[in-house]
Each structure stands twice: as structure tokens, then as C-alpha cells.
VOBAVEX-137998 format. One record per residue (C-alpha): residue number from 1; residue in one letter; x, y, z. Coordinates in steps of 0.25 Angstrom, whole numbers. Each point is the difference from the previous one (the first is absolute). Last residue first. Layout:
> k,r,u,v,w
> NUM,A,X,Y,Z
...
This chain:
> k,r,u,v,w
> 386,C,-318,-337,420
> 385,S,-4,15,3
> 384,G,14,3,2
> 383,K,5,-6,-13
> 382,R,-10,9,-7
> 381,S,4,13,6
> 380,C,15,-3,-3
> 379,V,-4,-2,-15
> 378,V,-8,13,0
> 377,S,11,8,6
> 376,L,11,-6,-9
> 375,V,-8,4,-12
> 374,V,-3,14,4
> 373,V,15,2,3
> 372,L,4,-5,-13
> 371,V,-10,9,-7
> 370,L,5,12,7
> 369,V,15,-4,-4
> 368,S,-4,-2,-14
> 367,V,-8,14,-1
> 366,F,12,8,6
> 365,V,10,-7,-10
> 364,V,-9,2,-12
> 363,V,-3,15,4
> 362,I,15,3,2
> 361,V,4,-6,-13
> 360,S,-11,7,-8
> 359,I,4,14,7
> 358,W,14,-2,-4
> 357,L,-3,-4,-14
> 356,P,-8,14,-1
> 355,T,13,8,1
> 354,V,-2,11,10
> 353,R,0,14,-6
> 352,C,9,12,2
> 351,T,-3,13,-8
> 350,P,11,3,-10
> 349,C,12,8,4
> 348,K,2,11,-10
> 347,A,13,-2,-7
> 346,L,13,6,5
> 345,P,7,8,-11
> 344,R,12,-7,-6
> 343,S,14,4,5
> 342,S,0,-11,10
> 341,K,-3,-10,-10
> 340,D,13,3,-8
> 339,G,-4,0,-15
> 338,R,6,14,-2
> 337,G,10,4,11
> 336,G,-1,-1,15
> 335,R,-4,10,10
> 334,R,-12,8,4
> 333,P,-6,1,-14
> 332,I,-7,13,-3
> 331,P,-15,-2,1
> 330,A,-8,2,-13
> 329,E,-6,14,-2
> 328,T,-11,6,8
> 327,R,9,5,11
> 326,Q,-6,5,13
> 325,P,6,14,3
> 324,P,13,0,8
> 323,V,-2,4,15
> 322,N,9,11,5
> 321,Q,2,0,15
> 320,I,-4,11,11
> 319,A,3,-2,14
> 318,D,-7,6,13
> 317,G,-14,-5,-3
> 316,D,1,-12,10
> 315,I,-8,-8,-10
> 314,N,9,3,-12
> 313,V,-2,12,-10
> 312,A,-2,-3,-15
> 311,V,5,8,-12
> 310,Q,-3,-5,-14
> 309,D,13,-1,-9
> 308,R,-1,9,-13
> 307,N,-4,-7,-13
> 306,T,-12,10,-3
> 305,Q,7,12,6
> 304,A,4,6,-14
> 303,E,14,5,-1
> 302,R,2,14,5
> 301,Y,-1,12,-9
> 300,M,6,14,4
> 299,L,-2,12,-9
> 298,L,10,12,0
> 297,Y,-5,13,-6
> 296,A,-15,2,2
> 295,T,-3,15,-1
> 294,S,-11,1,-11
> 293,S,-8,-12,5
> 292,S,-11,-9,-5
> 291,Y,-3,-12,8
> 290,T,-4,-13,-7
> 289,E,-8,-12,5
> 288,S,-11,9,3
> 287,E,-9,4,12
> 286,A,9,-2,12
> 285,F,12,0,-9
> 284,P,7,11,8
> 283,Q,-7,3,14
> 282,E,-7,14,0
> 281,K,2,3,15
> 280,I,15,-3,0
> 279,K,4,-4,14
> 278,H,10,10,5
> 277,V,15,1,3
> 276,N,7,13,3
> 275,A,15,0,3
> 274,D,4,0,-14
> 273,N,-13,-2,-8
> 272,F,-3,-14,0
> 271,E,-14,-3,-5
> 270,Y,-7,-12,4
> 269,W,-8,-10,-8
> 268,A,-9,-11,7
> 267,G,2,-15,1
> 266,D,-1,0,15
> 265,G,13,-5,4
> 264,D,7,-2,-13
> 263,S,0,15,-2
> 262,R,-1,5,-14
> 261,V,10,11,-2
> 260,S,-1,14,-6
> 259,A,13,8,0
> 258,T,4,14,0
> 257,Y,10,8,-8
> 256,H,1,16,-1
> 255,G,4,9,-10
> 254,G,11,10,-5
> 253,Q,8,3,-13
> 252,L,-6,-12,-7
> 251,S,-14,4,3
> 250,G,-11,-2,11
> 249,V,-6,-13,5
> 248,H,7,-14,0
> 247,S,-7,-13,4
> 246,V,5,-13,5
> 245,V,-10,-11,-2
> 244,A,-1,-12,9
> 243,Y,-8,-13,0
> 242,V,-2,-4,-15
> 241,E,-4,-14,-3
> 240,Y,9,-10,-8
> 239,K,-3,-12,-8
> 238,K,11,-9,-7
> 237,H,-3,-11,-9
> 236,D,3,8,-13
> 235,R,-3,14,3
> 234,Q,-10,5,10
> 233,L,-3,14,7
> 232,K,-10,3,10
> 231,R,-6,13,6
> 230,P,3,7,-13
> 229,V,6,14,0
> 228,D,-6,9,-11
> 227,V,10,12,-2
> 226,R,-3,15,0
> 225,R,10,9,-7
> 224,S,8,9,10
> 223,S,13,-1,-8
> 222,K,12,6,6
> 221,F,11,7,-8
> 220,H,14,-3,-3
> 219,A,9,9,-8
> 218,K,6,0,-14
> 217,T,-11,10,-5
> 216,N,-3,-7,-13
> 215,N,4,-14,5
> 214,D,-9,0,12
> 213,F,4,-9,11
> 212,I,-11,-6,8
> 211,F,-3,-1,15
> 210,R,-13,-7,0
> 209,Q,5,-14,-3
> 208,I,-9,-8,8
> 207,L,8,-10,7
> 206,L,-5,-14,2
> 205,S,4,-9,12
> 204,L,-3,-15,0
> 203,I,2,-6,14
> 202,Q,2,-15,-1
> 201,P,9,2,-12
> 200,Y,-2,-8,-13
> 199,S,12,-6,-6
> 198,V,2,-2,-15
> 197,M,-10,11,-5
> 196,A,1,2,-15
> 195,S,5,12,-8
> 194,E,0,0,-15
> 193,C,9,9,-9
> 192,T,-1,2,-15
> 191,A,11,1,-10
> 190,K,2,7,-14
> 189,T,11,-7,-8
> 188,E,15,0,-3
> 187,E,4,-13,-7
> 186,G,6,-14,3
> 185,C,-14,-5,2
> 184,A,4,-9,12
> 183,G,11,10,5
> 182,C,-11,11,0
> 181,H,6,14,0
> 180,V,-8,12,5
> 179,T,-7,11,-7
> 178,D,1,14,5
> 177,G,-11,8,8
> 176,D,-13,-5,6
> 175,L,-2,-14,5
> 174,V,-13,-7,-4
> 173,R,-9,-4,11
> 172,S,-5,-13,5
> 171,R,-9,1,12
> 170,F,5,-4,14
> 169,I,0,15,5
> 168,R,-13,3,-6
> 167,E,-7,-10,9
> 166,F,3,9,12
> 165,G,-4,13,-8
> 164,R,-14,-7,-3
> 163,E,-2,-3,15
> 162,V,4,14,4
> 161,S,-10,6,-9
> 160,H,3,14,-3
> 159,S,-11,11,1
> 158,A,-8,8,-10
> 157,D,3,-9,-11
> 156,D,5,6,-13
> 155,T,14,-5,2
> 154,D,14,6,4
> 153,E,8,-11,8
> 152,L,1,1,15
> 151,A,11,-10,1
> 150,L,-1,-11,10
> 149,S,13,-3,7
> 148,L,2,-14,7
> 147,Y,6,-1,14
> 146,W,11,-7,7
> 145,F,6,-6,-13
> 144,P,9,-11,-5
> 143,D,2,0,-15
> 142,I,5,-13,-7
> 141,E,5,3,-13
> 140,E,-2,-6,-14
> 139,N,7,4,-13
> 138,I,-1,-2,-15
> 137,T,-11,-11,0
> 136,H,-5,-3,-14
> 135,G,-15,3,-2
> 134,K,1,4,-15
> 133,C,-1,15,3
> 132,C,12,-1,10
> 131,K,-2,-3,14
> 130,I,4,7,13
> 129,T,-4,-7,13
> 128,D,-2,7,13
> 127,T,-2,-10,12
> 126,R,-7,3,13
> 125,E,4,-1,14
> 124,G,-7,3,13
> 123,K,4,6,14
> 122,F,-9,6,10
> 121,V,-1,-12,10
> 120,E,15,-2,-4
> 119,S,3,12,9
> 118,A,-2,-8,13
> 117,Q,8,-12,-3
> 116,P,11,9,-6
> 115,S,2,8,13
> 114,I,-2,15,-1
> 113,K,8,10,-6
> 112,R,-4,-2,-15
> 111,L,-15,-1,4
> 110,I,1,14,7
> 109,T,7,7,-11
> 108,V,-11,-6,-10
> 107,L,-11,5,8
> 106,C,6,14,1
> 105,D,2,1,-15
> 104,A,-15,-3,-1
> 103,A,-4,10,10
> 102,D,9,11,-6
> 101,G,7,10,8
> 100,Q,-3,13,7
> 99,L,11,8,5
> 98,H,-2,5,14
> 97,V,5,-13,6
> 96,N,14,3,-6
> 95,E,10,-11,2
> 94,V,-8,-13,-2
> 93,G,10,-11,2
> 92,L,-10,-11,2
> 91,I,5,-3,14
> 90,E,-1,15,4
> 89,T,-14,1,-7
> 88,I,-5,-12,8
> 87,K,6,5,13
> 86,E,-7,13,-1
> 85,T,-14,-6,-4
> 84,G,-8,5,12
> 83,C,-12,-8,5
> 82,T,-15,2,3
> 81,G,-5,-11,10
> 80,K,0,-14,5
> 79,K,-1,-9,-12
> 78,L,9,10,-8
> 77,N,11,-4,11
> 76,N,0,-14,-6
> 75,F,1,5,-14
> 74,L,12,9,4
> 73,T,7,-11,7
> 72,K,-1,-10,-12
> 71,L,4,11,-9
> 70,E,13,3,9
> 69,N,3,-15,1
> 68,D,-1,-2,-15
> 67,T,9,12,-3
> 66,A,10,-5,10
> 65,Q,0,-15,-6
> 64,S,4,-12,8
> 63,K,-9,0,12
> 62,S,-13,6,-5
> 61,E,-1,-8,-12
> 60,L,-13,5,-7
> 59,R,-7,-11,-7
> 58,D,-14,1,8
> 57,Q,0,15,-3
> 56,F,-1,-2,-15
> 55,E,-11,-10,-1
> 54,T,-7,9,11
> 53,T,-1,12,-9
> 52,M,-6,11,8
> 51,S,13,5,6
> 50,L,5,0,-14
> 49,V,-11,9,-5
> 48,Q,2,9,12
> 47,L,15,1,-3
> 46,V,-2,4,-15
> 45,S,-9,11,4
> 44,N,9,5,11
> 43,L,12,0,-9
> 42,Y,-7,9,-11
> 41,C,-6,9,11
> 40,T,15,3,4
> 39,A,-1,14,-3
> 38,G,3,7,14
> 37,Q,2,-11,10
> 36,N,-14,-5,-2
> 35,H,-5,-8,12
> 34,L,-6,-14,-2
> 33,G,-14,-5,2
> 32,Y,-8,-9,8
> 31,H,-10,-11,-3
> 30,V,-12,-3,9
> 29,S,-8,9,-9
> 28,R,-8,13,2
> 27,P,-14,-1,-4
> 26,G,-4,6,-14
> 25,A,0,14,-4
> 24,N,12,-1,-7
> 23,N,-4,-1,-15
> 22,N,-10,11,0
> 21,K,6,10,10
> 20,S,14,-1,-8
> 19,K,11,2,10
> 18,K,10,12,-2
> 17,R,14,-3,-4
> 16,E,4,14,-5
> 15,W,11,-3,-9
> 14,K,13,8,2
> 13,V,5,2,-14
> 12,L,14,-5,-1
> 11,K,11,7,-8
> 10,N,10,-11,0
> 9,N,-10,-9,-6
> 8,S,4,2,-15
> 7,Q,14,-6,4
> 6,Q,-8,-13,5
> 5,R,-7,-1,-13
> 4,S,13,1,-8
> 3,V,7,-10,9
> 2,S,-12,-10,-2
> 1,M,-10,-2,11
């Protein structure tokens, strides 16, 4: 949350975190929650999402990084029971646990404090290119990001489409304000800006800009407009599927964060509300490819699982190994360069056949010997009779 939004939270309104009977009547999950230290629901929601992100957990360095070690310890303890977050808030530098923070800012803080190999799961890069009206490139910058922001633009639609908002990021747009100087044209001209993805993150995070600055009142306010969250997103060759949603209910001055996460274990969605964890009765995307929400704030999409390694268990059952999927393309050469026989795919071995010439030779020899034996027998018998 920005500084101005944090200042507006000084007068917190205690949010009564009562569980909804309709959404939480399902059976209790095997997952465990996190205790709220005062107003640390934003932190708890982000930590629960990270604890359910296996791509992130596998990269944590417990030996060399203090933050990695604390997160790994917390995630292991969450498998056994409800945990506290006192050590995490200390290592993150949270001074006032009674002052509510912003979930997106909290995620960025964690990613900046952990090892690079763990944080790169969420890291992407895009280019912003400014061109003149004749198409000459004036400036081009590479912009790394942890998440992409989706503006809730004013339209006649009853709800905002996340899919259209995501595509709008990469749409060419005219820059407002003064003209810019184009060296190729040698004159001042209007300019456009185009964005393109350079490096896709493994986990794509999208921020719904619900906290909006009003130019008239010179203050922030929260929008509760409904958004249509798609189960799948695709751009270019990359396909993503949503697995976590951090929601915010309440106002800018006081509210409450929760997280809804899809479990890899049984494929069901669970709601994480501080120490309370329940399986959601009305599962998102159960009847439709989109999910409408007026509280969704931070959306987490993971790369589609189509190319993921299959998991196999050995005969003893005490070890698990990754088995890559069968390749349909030509085999990769084992060694040698182009033209080396050892680098060529092995040809299918033909069915072995006996050469007909061998059969003929064997038959002729066998018949000849047999005839010779018969002739000798006949000759000897005649001499005997004589």
C-alpha cells in the first residue's frame, strides 16, 4: 500500500471476521492457518499463497538466506498445525502489527528479501517502446516486474473483464501531454507507447487496482466493482491457470484480507482466513470458466501444467522421482555434431531373415552326402552277393 494509503489506515476499523455459513459449510481441510497478531491478515494471506506454491518452496535456500530459512520453517510447521508469524514480521521489518498493510506490497517485500533463485519464479520482464507518429523508435526500456496492474476503467459493462484488462496492457496507446522530439523526423511529434512481454514469469501475478486516487478529492478510495476472473489466461505461446486469489473486504480505512487457494492435493479450493481454514462449499469455476468477484484484489496464475514432469514412485514406495514426459519430436543427439553417425537417430532394426543362398548350399551338400552313402551301400551289397 502506498504511503498515503497507509496513513489513512491509522484509524483502523475493527473488522468482525465472521465466517459465512454459505461458503464455509464444507468439511474442514487438512491445511492449517496463521494467527493474526493484530492487523496482519494481509501478511497471512500472502504467506498462505506462498505456502501452496510448490514452484516457490522448492527454490528456498535454507542454509544461506535467513528469510528463506524462516519461510521454509514456517511452511513445514504449517503442515502440522496453526502457526504464529512473529519471526516473519521481525525479519521483514514490520514495526507495527496493528497497522494494516497492503498484500501486494507485502509480496514484493518478501520477494526482495529472499534468494534470487526463489524470487525469480514471480519475476517477469516487459519492454515499453515509445514511437513517433511515423513509427520511429524514440525510446525503449526494459521493465522488470513482480506483478502487473490492471486498471478498473470506466465502461458501460456491469463488471470488469480481467482478460481484457490483461490484453489492454500490451495495446498501443497515445501518450497524453506534451509532444516529444523525434531525432529521425527532426521535429516535435505526438508519440505512442507499446508494451511487449520479454520474459514470462512462472507465476503471473495480476493486481486489481481497487485503491484509486480521485483527482477531485485528492484522496484515495476503494472500488468494489465486480471483476470477471478467468480460469485460464493465454498470451503468445504462454498459458496460465489461476490457483490463488487474495481478496479484500471493507474500505480503505479498515478492512480484512483473505486468500482462496486451489490445493494441489485434491484440486479443491480452500479459504484461508487467518487461523481459520475451510474448504469452500461453492467451488470457484465449478460451473463456468469465469468467476465473478467484487473483492478479488491479487490474482495468481501459474504456468499451465501440460509440460510438467510426471511423478512416479519406485517399487519400494519410499522414494519419488521425476519422469519427463515422452517426447514426440526428434530425439536430441547424444554426442557428436552434424553428420556424425553417433548423433543420428537409431534406425529401427529390421526383422532378421536367413539368406536363401545359405539354405540352397546346405540342402545341396546334405543331398549329395545322402546320395553318396546310398550308392556306397548298394555297391557293397552287390560285391557281397558275388
